[in-house]
NUSEDREN-540323 format. One record per residue (C-alpha): residue in one letter; x, z, y negated. Coordinates in nm, 2 decimals, decimal comma. Example, Ala and Ser with C-alpha at 12.3 -4.5 7.8 and 13.67 -1.06 7.14 Angstrom:
<atoms>
<'a'; <1,23; 0,78; 0,45>>
<'s'; <1,37; 0,71; 0,11>>
</atoms>
This chain:
<atoms>
<'m'; <-3,44; 3,24; 2,28>>
<'n'; <-3,75; 3,47; 2,28>>
<'a'; <-3,98; 3,23; 2,47>>
<'t'; <-4,08; 3,32; 2,82>>
<'f'; <-4,20; 3,13; 3,12>>
<'q'; <-4,57; 3,10; 3,19>>
<'s'; <-4,61; 3,13; 3,57>>
<'s'; <-4,89; 3,06; 3,82>>
<'s'; <-4,90; 3,05; 4,20>>
<'h'; <-5,07; 2,78; 4,40>>
<'g'; <-5,05; 2,85; 4,77>>
<'r'; <-4,69; 2,80; 4,87>>
<'l'; <-4,58; 2,68; 4,52>>
<'h'; <-4,50; 2,91; 4,23>>
<'v'; <-4,48; 2,71; 3,90>>
<'h'; <-4,30; 2,84; 3,59>>
<'t'; <-4,32; 2,65; 3,26>>
<'l'; <-4,13; 2,70; 2,94>>
<'q'; <-4,26; 2,48; 2,66>>
<'t'; <-3,99; 2,42; 2,40>>
<'k'; <-3,88; 2,15; 2,15>>
<'k'; <-3,53; 2,29; 2,15>>
<'y'; <-3,39; 2,01; 2,38>>
<'k'; <-3,43; 1,63; 2,37>>
<'t'; <-3,42; 1,63; 2,75>>
<'a'; <-3,64; 1,81; 3,00>>
<'t'; <-3,52; 2,00; 3,30>>
<'l'; <-3,67; 2,08; 3,64>>
<'w'; <-3,53; 2,33; 3,89>>
<'l'; <-3,67; 2,35; 4,24>>
<'v'; <-3,55; 2,67; 4,42>>
<'l'; <-3,63; 2,75; 4,78>>
<'e'; <-3,54; 3,11; 4,87>>
<'r'; <-3,49; 3,26; 5,21>>
<'p'; <-3,30; 3,54; 5,38>>
<'l'; <-2,92; 3,46; 5,42>>
<'s'; <-2,82; 3,46; 5,79>>
<'a'; <-2,50; 3,37; 5,96>>
<'d'; <-2,71; 3,21; 6,24>>
<'d'; <-2,82; 2,91; 6,03>>
<'v'; <-2,64; 2,92; 5,70>>
<'t'; <-2,43; 2,61; 5,79>>
<'e'; <-2,74; 2,40; 5,87>>
<'v'; <-2,93; 2,51; 5,56>>
<'a'; <-2,62; 2,45; 5,33>>
<'l'; <-2,61; 2,09; 5,46>>
<'l'; <-2,98; 2,02; 5,39>>
<'p'; <-2,96; 1,95; 5,01>>
<'r'; <-2,71; 1,66; 5,08>>
<'i'; <-2,93; 1,53; 5,36>>
<'l'; <-3,25; 1,54; 5,16>>
<'l'; <-3,08; 1,34; 4,88>>
<'r'; <-2,99; 1,06; 5,13>>
<'g'; <-3,34; 0,90; 5,09>>
<'t'; <-3,71; 0,94; 5,10>>
<'e'; <-4,00; 0,76; 5,27>>
<'r'; <-4,02; 0,52; 4,97>>
<'y'; <-3,65; 0,50; 4,89>>
<'k'; <-3,47; 0,50; 5,22>>
<'t'; <-3,10; 0,51; 5,11>>
<'p'; <-2,90; 0,73; 4,87>>
<'e'; <-2,84; 0,43; 4,65>>
<'a'; <-3,21; 0,34; 4,62>>
<'l'; <-3,31; 0,70; 4,55>>
<'m'; <-3,05; 0,74; 4,27>>
<'q'; <-3,15; 0,40; 4,12>>
<'a'; <-3,51; 0,51; 4,12>>
<'f'; <-3,42; 0,82; 3,92>>
<'d'; <-3,19; 0,63; 3,69>>
<'a'; <-3,46; 0,37; 3,62>>
<'l'; <-3,66; 0,65; 3,46>>
<'y'; <-3,45; 0,64; 3,14>>
<'g'; <-3,14; 0,78; 3,30>>
<'a'; <-3,29; 1,07; 3,49>>
<'g'; <-3,06; 1,23; 3,75>>
<'i'; <-3,09; 1,47; 4,04>>
<'s'; <-2,84; 1,70; 4,21>>
<'g'; <-2,87; 1,94; 4,50>>
<'v'; <-2,68; 2,25; 4,61>>
<'a'; <-2,70; 2,54; 4,85>>
<'g'; <-2,67; 2,88; 4,67>>
<'k'; <-2,62; 3,24; 4,75>>
<'h'; <-2,77; 3,52; 4,53>>
<'g'; <-2,73; 3,87; 4,67>>
<'d'; <-2,87; 3,87; 5,03>>
<'l'; <-3,06; 3,54; 4,98>>
<'q'; <-2,97; 3,18; 5,04>>
<'t'; <-3,12; 2,91; 4,82>>
<'v'; <-3,17; 2,54; 4,84>>
<'e'; <-3,18; 2,41; 4,49>>
<'f'; <-3,25; 2,07; 4,32>>
<'h'; <-3,18; 2,02; 3,95>>
<'v'; <-3,33; 1,73; 3,76>>
<'q'; <-3,27; 1,63; 3,40>>
<'f'; <-3,45; 1,35; 3,22>>
<'a'; <-3,54; 1,22; 2,88>>
<'d'; <-3,82; 1,39; 2,69>>
<'e'; <-4,09; 1,12; 2,69>>
<'t'; <-4,21; 1,21; 2,34>>
<'y'; <-3,88; 1,07; 2,21>>
<'l'; <-3,92; 0,74; 2,40>>
<'p'; <-4,09; 0,43; 2,26>>
<'g'; <-4,44; 0,41; 2,38>>
<'h'; <-4,42; 0,76; 2,53>>
<'p'; <-4,41; 0,65; 2,89>>
<'r'; <-4,53; 0,89; 3,16>>
<'v'; <-4,17; 0,98; 3,27>>
<'l'; <-4,26; 1,34; 3,36>>
<'d'; <-4,52; 1,23; 3,62>>
<'e'; <-4,28; 0,99; 3,79>>
<'v'; <-3,99; 1,23; 3,79>>
<'v'; <-4,19; 1,52; 3,94>>
<'q'; <-4,33; 1,28; 4,20>>
<'l'; <-3,97; 1,17; 4,29>>
<'l'; <-3,86; 1,53; 4,32>>
<'a'; <-4,16; 1,61; 4,54>>
<'d'; <-4,07; 1,31; 4,76>>
<'v'; <-3,71; 1,44; 4,81>>
<'f'; <-3,84; 1,78; 4,92>>
<'l'; <-4,16; 1,69; 5,11>>
<'r'; <-4,11; 1,33; 5,23>>
<'p'; <-3,74; 1,28; 5,32>>
<'a'; <-3,63; 0,97; 5,51>>
<'a'; <-3,67; 1,05; 5,88>>
<'e'; <-3,80; 0,89; 6,20>>
<'s'; <-3,94; 1,05; 6,52>>
<'e'; <-3,87; 1,40; 6,38>>
<'r'; <-3,50; 1,34; 6,33>>
<'f'; <-3,29; 1,25; 6,03>>
<'n'; <-3,08; 0,93; 6,04>>
<'e'; <-2,79; 0,99; 6,27>>
<'t'; <-2,53; 0,79; 6,07>>
<'g'; <-2,63; 0,98; 5,75>>
<'v'; <-2,61; 1,31; 5,92>>
<'e'; <-2,26; 1,24; 6,06>>
<'v'; <-2,14; 1,13; 5,72>>
<'e'; <-2,26; 1,44; 5,56>>
<'k'; <-2,13; 1,66; 5,84>>
<'d'; <-1,78; 1,53; 5,79>>
<'l'; <-1,80; 1,58; 5,41>>
<'h'; <-1,94; 1,93; 5,46>>
<'r'; <-1,67; 2,03; 5,70>>
<'q'; <-1,41; 1,90; 5,46>>
<'r'; <-1,56; 2,10; 5,17>>
<'i'; <-1,55; 2,42; 5,37>>
<'e'; <-1,19; 2,35; 5,49>>
<'n'; <-1,08; 2,26; 5,15>>
<'l'; <-1,17; 2,60; 5,01>>
<'v'; <-0,85; 2,74; 5,16>>
<'n'; <-0,65; 2,52; 4,93>>
<'d'; <-0,76; 2,73; 4,63>>
<'k'; <-0,59; 3,05; 4,74>>
<'a'; <-0,74; 3,27; 4,47>>
<'a'; <-1,10; 3,16; 4,56>>
<'y'; <-1,02; 3,19; 4,93>>
<'a'; <-0,88; 3,54; 4,89>>
<'g'; <-1,19; 3,65; 4,69>>
<'d'; <-1,43; 3,50; 4,94>>
<'r'; <-1,24; 3,66; 5,23>>
<'t'; <-1,24; 4,00; 5,06>>
<'l'; <-1,62; 3,99; 5,01>>
<'a'; <-1,67; 3,86; 5,37>>
<'l'; <-1,46; 4,14; 5,52>>
<'m'; <-1,61; 4,40; 5,28>>
<'c'; <-1,97; 4,30; 5,36>>
<'k'; <-1,93; 4,19; 5,72>>
<'e'; <-2,23; 4,39; 5,83>>
<'e'; <-2,45; 4,26; 5,54>>
<'p'; <-2,60; 3,92; 5,47>>
<'f'; <-2,39; 3,90; 5,14>>
<'g'; <-2,08; 3,87; 5,36>>
<'v'; <-2,20; 3,53; 5,49>>
<'p'; <-2,02; 3,24; 5,32>>
<'r'; <-2,23; 3,03; 5,10>>
<'m'; <-2,15; 2,69; 5,27>>
<'g'; <-2,13; 2,83; 5,63>>
<'y'; <-1,87; 2,78; 5,89>>
<'a'; <-1,66; 2,48; 5,96>>
<'d'; <-1,65; 2,53; 6,34>>
<'r'; <-2,03; 2,52; 6,35>>
<'v'; <-2,08; 2,19; 6,18>>
<'g'; <-2,00; 1,99; 6,49>>
<'s'; <-2,30; 2,13; 6,68>>
<'i'; <-2,55; 2,01; 6,42>>
<'t'; <-2,78; 1,73; 6,54>>
<'p'; <-3,02; 1,50; 6,35>>
<'a'; <-3,31; 1,64; 6,55>>
<'g'; <-3,20; 2,00; 6,52>>
<'l'; <-3,14; 1,97; 6,15>>
<'y'; <-3,49; 1,81; 6,10>>
<'k'; <-3,64; 2,10; 6,29>>
<'k'; <-3,46; 2,35; 6,06>>
<'y'; <-3,59; 2,16; 5,76>>
<'r'; <-3,95; 2,19; 5,89>>
<'e'; <-3,89; 2,56; 5,95>>
<'i'; <-3,77; 2,61; 5,59>>
<'l'; <-4,06; 2,41; 5,46>>
<'r'; <-4,29; 2,65; 5,65>>
<'d'; <-4,11; 2,98; 5,57>>
<'a'; <-3,92; 2,96; 5,24>>
<'t'; <-4,06; 3,08; 4,91>>
<'v'; <-4,07; 2,78; 4,67>>
<'h'; <-4,04; 2,81; 4,29>>
<'l'; <-4,05; 2,52; 4,05>>
<'y'; <-3,92; 2,58; 3,70>>
<'a'; <-3,98; 2,33; 3,41>>
<'v'; <-3,83; 2,34; 3,06>>
<'g'; <-3,94; 2,09; 2,81>>
<'n'; <-4,18; 1,98; 2,54>>
<'f'; <-4,50; 1,99; 2,76>>
<'t'; <-4,77; 2,25; 2,80>>
<'k'; <-4,82; 2,47; 3,10>>
<'e'; <-5,16; 2,31; 3,17>>
<'h'; <-5,02; 1,96; 3,17>>
<'f'; <-4,72; 2,04; 3,38>>
<'d'; <-4,93; 2,24; 3,63>>
<'s'; <-5,16; 1,94; 3,68>>
<'v'; <-4,86; 1,71; 3,73>>
<'a'; <-4,69; 1,94; 3,98>>
<'l'; <-5,00; 2,02; 4,18>>
<'r'; <-5,07; 1,65; 4,23>>
<'a'; <-4,71; 1,58; 4,34>>
<'f'; <-4,67; 1,89; 4,56>>
<'a'; <-5,03; 1,89; 4,69>>
<'s'; <-4,93; 1,91; 5,06>>
<'l'; <-4,72; 2,22; 4,99>>
<'t'; <-4,99; 2,40; 4,80>>
<'e'; <-5,22; 2,34; 5,09>>
<'m'; <-4,97; 2,44; 5,36>>
<'r'; <-5,03; 2,76; 5,54>>
<'s'; <-4,77; 3,01; 5,43>>
<'a'; <-4,54; 3,21; 5,66>>
<'a'; <-4,32; 3,31; 5,37>>
<'v'; <-4,25; 3,67; 5,28>>
<'e'; <-4,18; 3,75; 4,91>>
<'t'; <-3,81; 3,74; 4,87>>
<'d'; <-3,76; 4,07; 4,69>>
<'v'; <-3,84; 4,23; 5,03>>
<'f'; <-3,50; 4,11; 5,15>>
<'m'; <-3,29; 4,23; 4,86>>
<'s'; <-3,07; 4,53; 4,93>>
<'s'; <-3,11; 4,82; 4,68>>
<'s'; <-2,84; 5,04; 4,81>>
<'n'; <-2,48; 5,02; 4,92>>
<'p'; <-2,33; 5,18; 5,23>>
<'a'; <-2,21; 5,54; 5,18>>
<'p'; <-1,86; 5,58; 5,03>>
<'k'; <-1,58; 5,59; 5,29>>
<'a'; <-1,20; 5,57; 5,29>>
<'a'; <-1,08; 5,24; 5,16>>
<'v'; <-0,98; 4,98; 5,42>>
<'t'; <-0,66; 4,78; 5,37>>
<'i'; <-0,63; 4,43; 5,52>>
<'v'; <-0,33; 4,21; 5,51>>
<'e'; <-0,35; 3,84; 5,61>>
<'q'; <-0,07; 3,59; 5,63>>
<'m'; <-0,07; 3,23; 5,54>>
<'d'; <0,18; 2,96; 5,42>>
<'v'; <0,18; 3,07; 5,05>>
<'q'; <0,44; 3,11; 4,78>>
<'q'; <0,24; 3,36; 4,57>>
<'g'; <0,05; 3,66; 4,69>>
<'v'; <-0,32; 3,74; 4,61>>
<'l'; <-0,42; 4,10; 4,58>>
<'c'; <-0,79; 4,17; 4,58>>
<'v'; <-0,97; 4,51; 4,55>>
<'g'; <-1,34; 4,53; 4,64>>
<'l'; <-1,54; 4,80; 4,46>>
<'r'; <-1,89; 4,93; 4,52>>
<'s'; <-2,13; 5,10; 4,29>>
<'s'; <-2,47; 5,28; 4,33>>
<'v'; <-2,58; 5,09; 4,02>>
<'f'; <-2,78; 4,77; 4,07>>
<'y'; <-2,94; 4,50; 3,85>>
<'k'; <-3,27; 4,69; 3,84>>
<'d'; <-3,12; 5,02; 3,72>>
<'d'; <-3,12; 5,16; 3,37>>
<'m'; <-2,74; 5,20; 3,39>>
<'y'; <-2,69; 4,82; 3,46>>
<'p'; <-2,59; 4,74; 3,10>>
<'a'; <-2,32; 5,01; 3,12>>
<'l'; <-2,20; 4,85; 3,45>>
<'l'; <-2,16; 4,52; 3,26>>
<'v'; <-1,95; 4,69; 2,99>>
<'y'; <-1,75; 4,87; 3,26>>
<'n'; <-1,66; 4,54; 3,43>>
<'g'; <-1,57; 4,39; 3,09>>
<'i'; <-1,34; 4,68; 3,00>>
<'l'; <-1,18; 4,69; 3,34>>
<'g'; <-1,11; 4,32; 3,39>>
<'g'; <-1,35; 4,08; 3,22>>
<'f'; <-1,15; 3,98; 2,91>>
<'p'; <-0,80; 3,94; 2,78>>
<'h'; <-0,82; 4,28; 2,62>>
<'s'; <-0,92; 4,44; 2,95>>
<'k'; <-0,72; 4,71; 3,12>>
<'l'; <-0,61; 4,50; 3,42>>
<'f'; <-0,49; 4,21; 3,20>>
<'v'; <-0,31; 4,44; 2,96>>
<'n'; <-0,15; 4,68; 3,20>>
<'v'; <-0,09; 4,47; 3,52>>
<'r'; <0,00; 4,14; 3,36>>
<'e'; <0,12; 4,20; 3,00>>
<'k'; <0,29; 4,54; 3,01>>
<'a'; <0,42; 4,55; 3,37>>
<'s'; <0,46; 4,17; 3,41>>
<'l'; <0,35; 4,21; 3,77>>
<'a'; <0,08; 3,94; 3,78>>
<'y'; <0,01; 3,58; 3,70>>
<'y'; <-0,35; 3,68; 3,64>>
<'a'; <-0,55; 4,00; 3,68>>
<'s'; <-0,93; 4,02; 3,63>>
<'s'; <-1,25; 4,15; 3,77>>
<'r'; <-1,60; 4,01; 3,82>>
<'m'; <-1,93; 4,17; 3,93>>
<'f'; <-2,22; 4,08; 4,15>>
<'g'; <-2,50; 4,28; 3,99>>
<'l'; <-2,76; 4,21; 4,27>>
<'k'; <-2,53; 4,38; 4,52>>
<'g'; <-2,36; 4,65; 4,31>>
<'v'; <-2,02; 4,50; 4,40>>
<'l'; <-1,72; 4,43; 4,18>>
<'l'; <-1,41; 4,22; 4,28>>
<'i'; <-1,07; 4,26; 4,13>>
<'q'; <-0,83; 3,96; 4,18>>
<'s'; <-0,46; 3,94; 4,09>>
<'g'; <-0,20; 3,68; 4,17>>
<'i'; <0,14; 3,84; 4,22>>
<'q'; <0,48; 3,80; 4,36>>
<'i'; <0,47; 3,91; 4,72>>
<'d'; <0,73; 4,19; 4,68>>
<'h'; <0,53; 4,33; 4,39>>
<'y'; <0,24; 4,44; 4,61>>
<'e'; <0,29; 4,81; 4,61>>
<'q'; <0,36; 4,83; 4,23>>
<'a'; <0,07; 4,61; 4,15>>
<'k'; <-0,17; 4,79; 4,38>>
<'a'; <-0,07; 5,13; 4,23>>
<'i'; <-0,13; 5,01; 3,87>>
<'i'; <-0,47; 4,85; 3,96>>
<'l'; <-0,59; 5,17; 4,12>>
<'e'; <-0,46; 5,36; 3,82>>
<'q'; <-0,68; 5,15; 3,59>>
<'i'; <-0,98; 5,22; 3,81>>
<'r'; <-0,92; 5,59; 3,78>>
<'a'; <-0,86; 5,56; 3,40>>
<'m'; <-1,21; 5,42; 3,36>>
<'e'; <-1,35; 5,77; 3,41>>
<'t'; <-1,15; 5,93; 3,13>>
<'e'; <-0,95; 5,69; 2,92>>
<'i'; <-1,17; 5,44; 2,74>>
<'t'; <-1,10; 5,36; 2,37>>
<'e'; <-1,36; 5,27; 2,11>>
<'e'; <-1,16; 4,94; 2,06>>
<'e'; <-1,21; 4,85; 2,43>>
<'r'; <-1,58; 4,93; 2,41>>
<'s'; <-1,65; 4,73; 2,09>>
<'f'; <-1,43; 4,43; 2,19>>
<'t'; <-1,60; 4,42; 2,53>>
<'i'; <-1,95; 4,44; 2,38>>
<'q'; <-1,88; 4,16; 2,14>>
<'g'; <-1,73; 3,95; 2,42>>
<'l'; <-2,05; 4,00; 2,63>>
<'i'; <-2,27; 3,91; 2,33>>
<'n'; <-2,08; 3,59; 2,27>>
<'q'; <-2,12; 3,50; 2,64>>
<'y'; <-2,49; 3,56; 2,62>>
<'l'; <-2,53; 3,36; 2,30>>
<'l'; <-2,35; 3,06; 2,46>>
<'s'; <-2,56; 3,08; 2,77>>
<'d'; <-2,88; 3,09; 2,57>>
<'d'; <-2,81; 2,73; 2,46>>
<'q'; <-2,85; 2,62; 2,83>>
<'p'; <-3,20; 2,52; 2,93>>
<'l'; <-3,19; 2,70; 3,27>>
<'t'; <-3,06; 3,03; 3,14>>
<'d'; <-3,41; 3,17; 3,11>>
<'a'; <-3,50; 3,03; 3,46>>
<'m'; <-3,20; 3,21; 3,61>>
<'m'; <-3,30; 3,53; 3,44>>
<'d'; <-3,64; 3,50; 3,59>>
<'v'; <-3,49; 3,44; 3,94>>
<'y'; <-3,28; 3,75; 3,90>>
<'a'; <-3,58; 3,95; 3,78>>
<'r'; <-3,76; 3,86; 4,10>>
<'m'; <-3,46; 3,92; 4,32>>
<'g'; <-3,32; 4,22; 4,14>>
<'g'; <-3,65; 4,40; 4,07>>
<'k'; <-3,64; 4,42; 3,69>>
<'k'; <-3,73; 4,16; 3,42>>
<'r'; <-3,45; 4,12; 3,16>>
<'s'; <-3,41; 3,86; 2,88>>
<'v'; <-3,09; 3,75; 2,70>>
<'d'; <-3,22; 3,93; 2,39>>
<'a'; <-3,29; 4,24; 2,58>>
<'l'; <-2,95; 4,24; 2,75>>
<'i'; <-2,77; 4,20; 2,41>>
<'e'; <-2,97; 4,49; 2,27>>
<'a'; <-2,89; 4,70; 2,58>>
<'v'; <-2,52; 4,64; 2,59>>
<'q'; <-2,49; 4,71; 2,21>>
<'a'; <-2,63; 5,06; 2,28>>
<'v'; <-2,38; 5,14; 2,56>>
<'t'; <-2,15; 5,43; 2,47>>
<'i'; <-1,81; 5,53; 2,61>>
<'q'; <-1,99; 5,82; 2,79>>
<'d'; <-2,23; 5,57; 2,95>>
<'v'; <-1,93; 5,37; 3,09>>
<'q'; <-1,76; 5,68; 3,21>>
<'a'; <-2,08; 5,78; 3,39>>
<'v'; <-2,09; 5,44; 3,56>>
<'a'; <-1,73; 5,48; 3,66>>
<'r'; <-1,82; 5,79; 3,85>>
<'t'; <-2,06; 5,58; 4,07>>
<'i'; <-1,78; 5,34; 4,17>>
<'w'; <-1,55; 5,36; 4,47>>
<'v'; <-1,28; 5,14; 4,63>>
<'d'; <-1,41; 4,99; 4,95>>
<'t'; <-1,16; 4,73; 5,05>>
<'i'; <-0,80; 4,63; 4,95>>
<'y'; <-0,71; 4,28; 5,07>>
<'f'; <-0,36; 4,12; 5,04>>
<'l'; <-0,29; 3,75; 5,11>>
<'r'; <0,08; 3,71; 5,16>>
<'d'; <0,34; 3,47; 5,32>>
<'e'; <0,41; 3,44; 5,69>>
<'e'; <0,75; 3,61; 5,67>>
<'g'; <0,82; 3,98; 5,67>>
<'k'; <0,61; 4,27; 5,80>>
<'r'; <0,25; 4,22; 5,89>>
<'h'; <0,14; 4,53; 5,71>>
<'a'; <0,22; 4,58; 5,35>>
</atoms>
């Protein structure tokens, strides 16, 4: 998709419109961006659920969902996100393109107004959210956090990143802390909501068959109070880290839990970030190391040595961080660790043309699939703002196609092992 967003700023509100006839539905994405902080991450992560519990017009969750559904099956969802060192509060709305509906009703106007109501006019009285609703959402939020431990692979990955980045905002968990949920009050949460309303950077993305001029006029009517609000926000790219801590000796951490299978994670850092010219080579590096079934980790740790149930790597480009994860038998720890570290070293000198070409084709296939999703371009725009460089799907495809073995080896020399984490059973020695 070669189309690009047309953007304009109106006080607190930044509007981005992509006019396209590619989809029979239209999509809105409201993104609030703010620095990620352990002090209030739990409260902020709870807010999307609270705001979806009702508005001044539709005072219950059921009434609000029915109001959206009445607009030819429109739907809304909310989530708290984490991108690099930023926390986001996000609302996603999908609805029918009114040009395909009989009589061409003004669905866009009503959907945008409902979205604005959710964000700007939530159900509240005397500067406090409804106590019953807050308690219900607190219980559910606590359960969601506590249930993360049931997925041991996800838990181990999150723990590795938290320990590895404990002095950085990126180490703060996306949903916050279970032991802090209890202290949240209806009045305190409403105060935090008003603080975010005052301070957060707000971006509204729209993808559908409408012009920028028309969507701007609709959005400005619905979000008028936000556009007039005095801004205390700081542009979010100010908060993005553009360097990693200096390389140091790797730290090994062993944690014990009631598990039958061990999880071995290795956290890597690089001096290459999303904004850098070497970033496409970092993408290929991660793909060759552990991004695909032909990758070094899968082939050597799982297939050849039969030491792992799975072995893969993923990267966080905004932070210059990569995470290797492997599910292993507990007594295979030393062997598996040795082979994983061997594959990291091999990335500097032992890359084949087959690995390079297979990885590039795999990345291209992923990008082509993502290009069929209406919010892919919106996410690329968010990353451009957060990461300091504008990239498109087409540009990324072209860039990874040009990556050579020498480019990947150059990236490999920017990477070092930061943290080795092993989740094991409660028996045996405490240090592997």
